[in-house]
MARGUBA-138391 format. One record per residue (C-alpha): x negated, y, z; residue number from 1; residue in one letter. Coordinates in nm, 4 decimals. Last residue first. Example, Ala and Ser with C-alpha at 12.3 -4.5 7.8 and 13.67 -1.06 7.14 Angstrom:
// MARGUBA-138391
SITE         x         y         z  drenba  dotor
SITE   -1.3670   -0.1060    0.7140       2      S
SITE   -1.2300   -0.4500    0.7800       1      A
This chain:
// MARGUBA-138391
SITE         x         y         z  drenba  dotor
SITE    1.5183    3.1724    0.4962     425      A
SITE    1.1687    3.0847    0.6364     424      E
SITE    0.9833    2.7908    0.5804     423      W
SITE    0.8350    2.5300    0.7988     422      A
SITE    0.6248    2.1838    0.7056     421      V
SITE    0.5239    1.8403    0.9078     420      P
SITE    0.2739    1.6371    0.6956     419      V
SITE    0.3589    1.2575    0.8281     418      S
SITE    0.1380    0.9700    0.9367     417      E
SITE   -0.1242    1.1134    0.7042     416      P
SITE   -0.2754    0.8195    0.4710     415      V
SITE   -0.6604    0.7870    0.4165     414      R
SITE   -0.7169    0.4194    0.2547     413      F
SITE   -0.9993    0.2176    0.2701     412      S
SITE   -1.0945    0.0478    0.5899     411      L
SITE   -0.7700    0.0898    0.7682     410      N
SITE   -0.6386    0.2976    1.0678     409      E
SITE   -0.3219    0.5584    0.9421     408      R
SITE   -0.3773    0.9281    0.9726     407      F
SITE   -0.2462    1.1422    1.2247     406      E
SITE   -0.1178    1.4838    1.2063     405      I
SITE   -0.0941    1.6703    1.5481     404      A
SITE   -0.3255    1.9434    1.4542     403      E
SITE   -0.1147    2.0365    1.1600     402      P
SITE    0.1838    2.2046    1.3859     401      N
SITE    0.4097    2.3059    1.1061     400      D
SITE    0.2573    2.3728    0.7682     399      L
SITE    0.3754    2.7002    0.5920     398      K
SITE    0.5998    2.6600    0.2675     397      L
SITE    0.6467    3.0120    0.1364     396      N
SITE    0.6483    2.9299   -0.2299     395      P
SITE    0.9429    2.6677   -0.1919     394      A
SITE    1.1380    2.6101   -0.4758     393      L
SITE    0.8721    2.7014   -0.7658     392      R
SITE    0.5715    2.6593   -0.5556     391      V
SITE    0.7413    2.2897   -0.4664     390      I
SITE    0.8659    2.2339   -0.8297     389      E
SITE    0.4875    2.2404   -0.9877     388      E
SITE    0.3330    2.0671   -0.6955     387      L
SITE    0.5878    1.7847   -0.7391     386      A
SITE    0.5341    1.7853   -1.0774     385      I
SITE    0.1761    1.7788   -1.0778     384      K
SITE    0.1507    1.5285   -0.8207     383      A
SITE    0.3445    1.2950   -1.0641     382      Q
SITE    0.1758    1.3872   -1.3452     381      L
SITE   -0.1844    1.3044   -1.1440     380      K
SITE   -0.0531    0.9223   -1.0406     379      A
SITE    0.1025    0.8651   -1.3884     378      L
SITE   -0.2242    0.9948   -1.5344     377      M
SITE   -0.4682    0.7894   -1.2886     376      N
SITE   -0.2377    0.4444   -1.3646     375      G
SITE   -0.5183    0.2417   -1.5287     374      L
SITE   -0.7926    0.3069   -1.2306     373      C
SITE   -1.1368    0.2995   -1.3504     372      Y
SITE   -1.2371   -0.0709   -1.3334     371      H
SITE   -1.4705   -0.1479   -1.6145     370      I
SITE   -1.6411    0.1922   -1.5060     369      G
SITE   -1.5585    0.4204   -1.2480     368      Y
SITE   -1.3429    0.4200   -0.9430     367      G
SITE   -1.0323    0.6834   -0.9255     366      F
SITE   -1.1388    0.8467   -0.6635     365      S
SITE   -1.5158    0.8757   -0.7773     364      L
SITE   -1.5013    1.3150   -0.8138     363      H
SITE   -1.6500    1.3836   -1.1525     362      E
SITE   -1.3219    1.5904   -1.1840     361      R
SITE   -1.4512    1.8413   -0.9534     360      A
SITE   -1.6740    1.9665   -1.2126     359      N
SITE   -1.6233    2.3418   -1.2035     358      P
SITE   -1.4578    2.3990   -0.8492     357      R
SITE   -1.1806    2.6937   -0.9674     356      S
SITE   -0.9798    2.4621   -0.6456     355      I
SITE   -1.2484    2.5320   -0.3690     354      D
SITE   -1.2006    2.2996   -0.0618     353      F
SITE   -1.5634    2.3076    0.0855     352      E
SITE   -1.7620    1.9837    0.2466     351      E
SITE   -1.9053    1.9862   -0.1047     350      G
SITE   -2.0842    2.3315   -0.0937     349      G
SITE   -2.2663    2.2542   -0.4457     348      T
SITE   -2.0562    1.9108   -0.5544     347      F
SITE   -2.3278    1.6436   -0.7005     346      R
SITE   -2.6513    1.6861   -0.4877     345      T
SITE   -2.4041    1.8038   -0.2083     344      E
SITE   -2.2206    1.4891   -0.1744     343      D
SITE   -1.8561    1.5288   -0.0770     342      R
SITE   -1.6783    1.2722   -0.3085     341      N
SITE   -1.9291    1.0413   -0.2266     340      A
SITE   -1.8630    1.0534    0.1525     339      S
SITE   -1.4479    0.9569    0.0187     338      G
SITE   -1.6251    0.7434   -0.1892     337      M
SITE   -1.6959    0.5513    0.0670     336      L
SITE   -1.8595    0.2132   -0.1032     335      L
SITE   -1.8147   -0.1050    0.1474     334      L
SITE   -2.1034   -0.3756    0.0286     333      L
SITE   -2.0672   -0.7417    0.0994     332      G
SITE   -2.3171   -0.9329    0.0597     331      A
SITE   -2.3565   -1.2641   -0.1525     330      G
SITE   -2.6977   -1.2424   -0.2783     329      E
SITE   -2.9040   -0.9760   -0.0554     328      P
SITE   -2.8987   -0.6036   -0.0690     327      I
SITE   -3.2472   -0.4629   -0.0318     326      K
SITE   -3.2495   -0.0932    0.0441     325      V
SITE   -3.4227    0.1926   -0.1868     324      G
SITE   -3.0704    0.3382   -0.2528     323      G
SITE   -2.9317    0.0185   -0.3539     322      V
SITE   -3.1530   -0.3125   -0.4343     321      E
SITE   -3.0445   -0.6560   -0.5809     320      A
SITE   -3.0645   -0.9986   -0.5039     319      D
SITE   -2.7392   -1.1565   -0.6903     318      K
SITE   -2.3897   -1.1822   -0.7114     317      L
SITE   -2.3601   -0.8517   -0.4447     316      A
SITE   -2.0234   -0.8120   -0.3865     315      K
SITE   -1.7967   -0.4845   -0.3824     314      R
SITE   -1.5955   -0.3252   -0.1906     313      R
SITE   -1.3508    0.0430   -0.1844     312      W
SITE   -1.3609    0.3190    0.0766     311      G
SITE   -1.2271    0.6440    0.0428     310      V
SITE   -0.8973    0.5414   -0.1145     309      I
SITE   -0.6193    0.8693   -0.1259     308      S
SITE   -0.8779    1.1369   -0.1386     307      G
SITE   -0.9324    1.4239    0.0400     306      S
SITE   -1.2126    1.6849   -0.0991     305      Y
SITE   -1.2325    1.4876   -0.4455     304      R
SITE   -0.8648    1.4144   -0.5408     303      L
SITE   -0.7354    1.7350   -0.3499     302      V
SITE   -1.0260    1.9320   -0.6008     301      E
SITE   -0.8695    1.7088   -0.9145     300      D
SITE   -0.5253    1.8279   -0.7983     299      I
SITE   -0.6154    2.1956   -0.8079     298      A
SITE   -0.7234    2.1471   -1.1481     297      A
SITE   -0.3739    2.0361   -1.2531     296      P
SITE   -0.2278    2.2786   -1.0489     295      I
SITE   -0.3972    2.5996   -1.2031     294      K
SITE   -0.1202    2.6728   -1.4756     293      K
SITE    0.0946    2.7051   -1.1888     292      P
SITE   -0.0168    3.0666   -1.1942     291      D
SITE    0.1371    3.3088   -0.8745     290      E
SITE    0.2392    3.0112   -0.6600     289      V
SITE   -0.0854    2.8147   -0.7668     288      L
SITE   -0.3106    3.0849   -0.6417     287      Q
SITE   -0.1027    3.1546   -0.3435     286      Q
SITE   -0.2076    2.7975   -0.2299     285      W
SITE   -0.5716    2.9174   -0.2662     284      Q
SITE   -0.5155    3.2024   -0.0470     283      E
SITE   -0.3128    2.9651    0.1863     282      P
SITE   -0.5653    2.6794    0.2477     281      H
SITE   -0.4079    2.4630    0.5070     280      A
SITE   -0.0911    2.4502    0.2816     279      L
SITE   -0.3199    2.3366    0.0181     278      L
SITE   -0.5038    2.0438    0.1927     277      V
SITE   -0.1338    1.9115    0.3604     276      R
SITE    0.0675    1.9831    0.0488     275      V
SITE   -0.2490    1.7576   -0.1897     274      A
SITE   -0.3064    1.5099    0.1162     273      N
SITE    0.1301    1.3980    0.0521     272      S
SITE    0.1198    1.4056   -0.2524     271      I
SITE   -0.1980    1.2124   -0.2916     270      L
SITE   -0.0966    0.9825   -0.0315     269      T
SITE    0.2588    0.8795   -0.2055     268      T
SITE    0.0492    0.7989   -0.5051     267      T
SITE   -0.1568    0.5727   -0.3337     266      T
SITE    0.1159    0.3910   -0.2274     265      E
SITE    0.3330    0.4416   -0.5217     264      H
SITE    0.1553    0.2645   -0.8039     263      G
SITE   -0.0976    0.0804   -0.6385     262      A
SITE    0.1104   -0.1238   -0.4460     261      F
SITE    0.4075   -0.2051   -0.6875     260      L
SITE    0.0774   -0.2124   -0.9213     259      M
SITE   -0.0772   -0.5106   -0.7623     258      S
SITE    0.1774   -0.7681   -0.7454     257      Y
SITE    0.3201   -0.6288   -1.0467     256      L
SITE   -0.0447   -0.7306   -1.2003     255      V
SITE   -0.0376   -1.0259   -1.0311     254      S
SITE    0.3598   -1.1298   -1.1745     253      A
SITE    0.1765   -1.1294   -1.5428     252      I
SITE   -0.0977   -1.3162   -1.4269     251      E
SITE    0.1142   -1.5608   -1.2937     250      H
SITE    0.3486   -1.5280   -1.6448     249      D
SITE    0.0693   -1.6308   -1.8388     248      S
SITE   -0.1548   -1.3632   -2.0504     247      I
SITE   -0.3098   -1.3998   -2.3601     246      E
SITE   -0.1206   -1.2374   -2.6326     245      A
SITE    0.0712   -1.4432   -2.8568     244      G
SITE    0.3969   -1.2478   -2.9588     243      D
SITE    0.5937   -1.3926   -2.6762     242      Q
SITE    0.2610   -1.2404   -2.4488     241      Q
SITE    0.3304   -0.8993   -2.5542     240      A
SITE    0.7315   -0.9587   -2.5137     239      K
SITE    0.6463   -1.0679   -2.1488     238      V
SITE    0.4133   -0.7669   -2.0882     237      L
SITE    0.6813   -0.5526   -2.2452     236      D
SITE    0.9889   -0.6727   -2.0112     235      A
SITE    0.7248   -0.6455   -1.7541     234      T
SITE    0.6725   -0.2601   -1.8324     233      L
SITE    1.0566   -0.1461   -1.9236     232      N
SITE    1.3421   -0.1694   -2.1855     231      D
SITE    1.4734   -0.4922   -2.0705     230      G
SITE    1.4320   -0.8961   -2.1746     229      G
SITE    1.7022   -1.0790   -2.0268     228      E
SITE    1.5803   -1.4477   -1.9614     227      E
SITE    1.1847   -1.3774   -1.9728     226      H
SITE    1.2667   -1.0729   -1.8458     225      A
SITE    1.4441   -1.1767   -1.5608     224      V
SITE    1.1301   -1.4641   -1.5098     223      R
SITE    0.9049   -1.2155   -1.4783     222      V
SITE    1.1011   -1.0084   -1.2319     221      L
SITE    1.1399   -1.2919   -1.0035     220      R
SITE    0.7934   -1.3880   -1.0440     219      Q
SITE    0.7253   -0.9992   -0.8792     218      C
SITE    1.0056   -1.0881   -0.6157     217      E
SITE    0.9046   -1.4092   -0.4989     216      Q
SITE    0.5645   -1.2676   -0.4301     215      W
SITE    0.6863   -0.9293   -0.2189     214      Y
SITE    0.9332   -1.1912   -0.0207     213      E
SITE    0.5858   -1.4088    0.0679     212      V
SITE    0.3671   -1.0648    0.1817     211      L
SITE    0.6798   -0.9986    0.4182     210      N
SITE    0.6432   -1.3250    0.5810     209      H
SITE    0.2506   -1.2988    0.6345     208      A
SITE    0.3221   -0.9255    0.7727     207      H
SITE    0.5613   -1.0641    1.0182     206      P
SITE    0.2770   -1.3072    1.1305     205      I
SITE   -0.0463   -1.1099    1.1170     204      Q
SITE    0.0222   -0.9465    1.4302     203      E
SITE    0.0274   -1.2512    1.6502     202      E
SITE   -0.3503   -1.3354    1.4345     201      D
SITE   -0.4823   -0.9964    1.5558     200      S
SITE   -0.4597   -0.7255    1.2975     199      L
SITE   -0.7526   -0.4984    1.1217     198      D
SITE   -0.6496   -0.3466    0.8573     197      G
SITE   -0.7669   -0.3902    0.5033     196      W
SITE   -0.6287   -0.6668    0.3687     195      T
SITE   -0.3243   -0.7582    0.5674     194      M
SITE   -0.2289   -0.3955    0.6559     193      A
SITE   -0.2018   -0.3217    0.3057     192      A
SITE    0.0058   -0.5844    0.2143     191      R
SITE    0.2213   -0.5505    0.4564     190      S
SITE    0.2576   -0.1905    0.4110     189      D
SITE    0.3275   -0.2760    0.0765     188      S
SITE    0.6087   -0.5170    0.1717     187      W
SITE    0.7907   -0.2535    0.3944     186      R
SITE    0.7515    0.0428    0.0950     185      K
SITE    0.9415   -0.2492   -0.1365     184      F
SITE    1.1636   -0.2902    0.0999     183      K
SITE    1.2653    0.0956    0.1346     182      D
SITE    1.2547    0.1805   -0.1919     181      V
SITE    1.5373   -0.1025   -0.2645     180      E
SITE    1.7998    0.1179   -0.4356     179      A
SITE    1.5215    0.1809   -0.7231     178      V
SITE    1.6131   -0.2215   -0.7971     177      D
SITE    1.3037   -0.3313   -1.0427     176      A
SITE    1.2235   -0.2762   -1.4054     175      G
SITE    0.8788   -0.2100   -1.3845     174      I
SITE    0.8823    0.1962   -1.4744     173      L
SITE    1.1884    0.2163   -1.2731     172      T
SITE    1.0209    0.0435   -0.9476     171      L
SITE    0.6885    0.3017   -1.0216     170      I
SITE    0.9147    0.6168   -1.0309     169      T
SITE    1.1600    0.5108   -0.7457     168      V
SITE    0.8364    0.4549   -0.5432     167      T
SITE    0.6610    0.7437   -0.6428     166      P
SITE    0.9482    0.9850   -0.5392     165      V
SITE    1.0464    0.8086   -0.2204     164      D
SITE    0.7565    0.8397    0.0707     163      Y
SITE    0.6469    1.1596   -0.1279     162      A
SITE    0.9575    1.3990   -0.0641     161      L
SITE    1.1109    1.3878    0.2704     160      D
SITE    0.9243    1.1388    0.4734     159      R
SITE    0.5375    1.2597    0.3327     158      F
SITE    0.6800    1.6433    0.2868     157      I
SITE    0.8349    1.6178    0.6718     156      D
SITE    1.0380    1.9384    0.6804     155      G
SITE    1.2186    2.2075    0.9049     154      R
SITE    1.3870    2.4660    0.8228     153      R
SITE    1.6640    2.4268    1.1351     152      E
SITE    1.9129    2.4440    0.8519     151      P
SITE    1.7681    2.1540    0.6594     150      N
SITE    1.9222    2.2401    0.3415     149      A
SITE    1.5121    2.2750    0.2112     148      L
SITE    1.4982    1.8881    0.2413     147      M
SITE    1.7959    1.8086    0.0218     146      R
SITE    1.6788    2.0795   -0.2435     145      E
SITE    1.3341    1.8812   -0.1824     144      L
SITE    1.4276    1.5599   -0.2732     143      Q
SITE    1.6596    1.6585   -0.5841     142      D
SITE    1.3816    1.8484   -0.7519     141      V
SITE    1.1742    1.5742   -0.6731     140      V
SITE    1.3834    1.3058   -0.8416     139      N
SITE    1.4691    1.5993   -1.0912     138      Q
SITE    1.1087    1.6108   -1.1902     137      R
SITE    1.0686    1.2068   -1.2107     136      I
SITE    1.3785    1.1826   -1.4372     135      F
SITE    1.2478    1.4201   -1.6708     134      P
SITE    0.8610    1.2987   -1.7083     133      E
SITE    0.9727    0.9117   -1.7181     132      L
SITE    0.9910    0.9190   -2.1022     131      V
SITE    0.6878    1.0469   -2.1301     130      K
SITE    0.5121    0.8516   -1.8797     129      F
SITE    0.6381    0.5268   -2.0905     128      R
SITE    0.4674    0.7312   -2.4046     127      R
SITE    0.1992    0.7622   -2.2440     126      P
SITE    0.1200    0.3632   -2.2451     125      T
SITE    0.0731    0.1206   -1.9994     124      F
SITE    0.2036   -0.1505   -2.2261     123      A
SITE   -0.1067   -0.1602   -2.4594     122      K
SITE   -0.3171   -0.1182   -2.1057     121      Q
SITE   -0.1514   -0.4347   -1.9779     120      V
SITE   -0.2807   -0.6557   -2.2970     119      V
SITE   -0.6225   -0.5508   -2.2724     118      S
SITE   -0.7017   -0.5422   -1.8951     117      R
SITE   -0.5746   -0.9252   -1.9266     116      I
SITE   -0.8386   -1.0156   -2.1646     115      R
SITE   -1.1159   -0.7700   -1.9780     114      T
SITE   -1.0380   -0.8833   -1.6294     113      H
SITE   -1.0848   -1.2645   -1.7597     112      E
SITE   -1.3808   -1.1764   -1.9245     111      P
SITE   -1.4783   -1.0332   -1.7364     110      P
SITE   -1.4192   -0.9974   -1.3767     109      R
SITE   -1.0866   -0.9691   -1.1709     108      R
SITE   -1.0857   -0.7784   -0.8170     107      A
SITE   -0.9122   -0.5059   -0.9436     106      S
SITE   -0.6927   -0.6399   -1.2258     105      L
SITE   -0.3811   -0.7758   -1.1569     104      G
SITE   -0.4979   -0.9209   -0.7712     103      S
SITE   -0.4138   -1.2615   -0.6999     102      Y
SITE   -0.0551   -1.3940   -0.5896     101      A
SITE   -0.0574   -1.7467   -0.4641     100      T
SITE    0.1669   -1.7349   -0.2012      99      F
SITE    0.4259   -2.0822   -0.1890      98      G
SITE    0.6043   -1.9813    0.1186      97      G
SITE    0.4520   -2.2427    0.3076      96      E
SITE    0.1109   -2.1707    0.2072      95      E
SITE    0.2062   -1.8154    0.3193      94      M
SITE    0.3720   -1.9287    0.6324      93      I
SITE    0.0679   -2.1667    0.7437      92      K
SITE   -0.1986   -1.9079    0.6604      91      R
SITE    0.0264   -1.6367    0.8583      90      A
SITE   -0.0048   -1.9242    1.1644      89      A
SITE   -0.3793   -2.0193    1.1038      88      P
SITE   -0.5142   -1.6340    1.0705      87      G
SITE   -0.5788   -1.4560    0.8265      86      R
SITE   -0.9680   -1.3502    0.8420      85      E
SITE   -1.0099   -0.9728    0.9028      84      R
SITE   -1.0778   -0.7507    0.5964      83      V
SITE   -0.8890   -0.9332    0.3602      82      P
SITE   -1.0241   -0.9663    0.0416      81      A
SITE   -0.8316   -0.7035   -0.2796      80      Q
SITE   -1.1730   -0.6077   -0.3481      79      A
SITE   -1.3673   -0.9102   -0.2942      78      N
SITE   -1.4129   -1.0157   -0.6613      77      E
SITE   -1.4801   -0.6628   -0.7241      76      S
SITE   -1.8491   -0.7964   -0.8523      75      S
SITE   -2.1958   -0.6548   -0.8202      74      F
SITE   -2.4651   -0.7576   -1.0096      73      T
SITE   -2.2470   -0.7658   -1.3572      72      E
SITE   -2.0571   -0.5186   -1.2386      71      W
SITE   -2.3287   -0.2508   -1.2491      70      D
SITE   -2.1235    0.0576   -1.3148      69      D
SITE   -1.9549    0.0522   -0.9660      68      F
SITE   -2.2501    0.0277   -0.8361      67      V
SITE   -2.4528    0.3272   -1.0446      66      A
SITE   -2.1531    0.5500   -0.9369      65      K
SITE   -2.1741    0.4247   -0.5708      64      I
SITE   -2.5805    0.4931   -0.5725      63      D
SITE   -2.5161    0.8185   -0.7325      62      D
SITE   -2.2897    0.9321   -0.4764      61      Y
SITE   -2.4120    0.8789   -0.1438      60      R
SITE   -2.2359    0.6736    0.0999      59      T
SITE   -2.2694    0.3077    0.0923      58      V
SITE   -2.1556    0.0957    0.3897      57      V
SITE   -2.3750   -0.2578    0.3700      56      Y
SITE   -2.0402   -0.4898    0.5131      55      Y
SITE   -1.9766   -0.7493    0.7620      54      G
SITE   -1.7290   -0.5446    0.9546      53      I
SITE   -1.9040   -0.4610    1.3100      52      R
SITE   -2.2061   -0.5424    1.1358      51      E
SITE   -2.2489   -0.2287    0.9996      50      D
SITE   -2.5401   -0.2272    0.7257      49      F
SITE   -2.6035    0.1203    0.6024      48      M
SITE   -2.7529    0.2527    0.3072      47      V
SITE   -2.7291    0.6510    0.3708      46      P
SITE   -2.8580    0.6658    0.6694      45      Q
SITE   -3.0105    1.0014    0.7137      44      E
SITE   -2.8617    1.2493    0.5232      43      A
SITE   -2.5662    1.0460    0.3404      42      R
SITE   -2.4459    0.9253    0.6823      41      L
SITE   -2.4396    1.2377    0.8488      40      E
SITE   -2.1966    1.3425    0.6205      39      A
SITE   -2.0043    1.0355    0.6690      38      Y
SITE   -2.0049    1.0797    1.0220      37      A
SITE   -1.8960    1.4556    0.9529      36      P
SITE   -1.6128    1.3280    0.6995      35      F
SITE   -1.4625    1.0596    0.9124      34      P
SITE   -1.1827    1.2794    1.0292      33      D
SITE   -0.8404    1.0911    1.1635      32      K
SITE   -0.9277    0.8042    0.9519      31      M
SITE   -1.0789    0.5526    1.2039      30      Q
SITE   -1.1155    0.1842    1.0686      29      F
SITE   -1.4474    0.2283    0.9819      28      P
SITE   -1.6207    0.4373    1.2985      27      Q
SITE   -1.8928    0.6091    1.1625      26      Y
SITE   -2.0595    0.8207    1.4380      25      G
SITE   -2.4204    0.8023    1.3217      24      H
SITE   -2.4431    0.4509    1.2997      23      H
SITE   -2.7500    0.3994    1.4724      22      G
SITE   -2.7041    0.3671    1.7889      21      A
SITE   -2.3096    0.1874    1.7707      20      P
SITE   -2.0147    0.4245    1.7256      19      A
SITE   -1.8779    0.5747    2.0305      18      E
SITE   -1.5139    0.5123    2.1051      17      A
SITE   -1.2482    0.8050    2.0286      16      G
SITE   -0.9685    0.5365    1.9533      15      H
SITE   -1.1793    0.3833    1.6662      14      G
SITE   -1.3749    0.0655    1.6774      13      F
SITE   -1.1052   -0.1375    1.8469      12      P
SITE   -0.9054   -0.0656    1.5657      11      C
SITE   -0.5423   -0.1321    1.5433      10      R
SITE   -0.3503   -0.1717    1.2051       9      P
SITE    0.0086    0.0598    1.2147       8      A
SITE    0.2698   -0.0640    1.2952       7      A
SITE    0.5922   -0.1383    1.0917       6      E
SITE    0.8118    0.1588    1.1583       5      T
SITE    0.8969    0.1616    0.7555       4      S
SITE    0.9449    0.5060    0.6402       3      P
SITE    1.2657    0.6841    0.5866       2      S
SITE    1.5390    0.7049    0.3377       1      M
């Protein structure tokens, strides 16, 4: 299967354009190599108001961790808000299509967040992951063998492996049709573009139609679970509701709306970035070939060094202070975890990739505090299986023209468009 060809969000501040004075080269939507600008911001202006996006940009580890931890002052309610306002045509399409989706968990606040998370957490158990593990491994092997059968000995980890595997996993988990990978990917691309991208009013129109379809499918899955039951996460949530758990059909559909996106997009990126970064460090790749038990530690270092999500948002509910800078009530904050994860005050030699780093697990790529990513174990499990099978079946894999790899432009997600690889006979 091939990924959606939906256009990536455009960016008036990227494409090599110079940042305004005082912004230290930081381009909000540019993901090709944001790390030098992050380092300059940490050193010179760790909390900076960026008038281009209307957010206070926070770059140091301790400041970001403190904001995540103080949910009473810094609300998550804007985490899923569109970066650019939806145009009238897109709004009309979504209203007429009955689009009322809301965040599953990440943009909710206690006590609502606490109530819903407690129900979802009981269904999102290690038992379900254990059941899925052989299925995930077989899918990885099938995808890899198909790629390695190419007589030209060329492939693309993003398209040939990472694109399909996590999507099939999450569709299986929630009881959706695994034959519809391309459709769910198209919907997810539209969600990313409409929420974190920089689209014109006209560019929003096809994405608005996709979001309506996406939300209708989430509602349909809940209806099916009520009518037919099943052995999947959606059915578990409906059963919990029927047994007295305080969660509505709309909230279950909203959980699916979030999970169908977060449950595969970030894992597709994690697998892609893991292979990309490890192959760019051949000596460390060889360590994994010789000793696959080092893979879990390597995954944490990939998450630190090149995480799928490099920025997340919060809103100040009252006047506050971050890093010595006064933040007014109502202000938005963009927390650059991709910068925090390289902060030298927390990670010695933070700009260096080192799979033996002792504190790599302290990264903030899954967030921190009450909103710590519920799916982190499943994401890491899939990345672990993927790397185990790649080092077994293709130990001599090499990056093919890595300089040509491009990254999608948006505010929060660092997604490679491809990870081209080659191998010897």
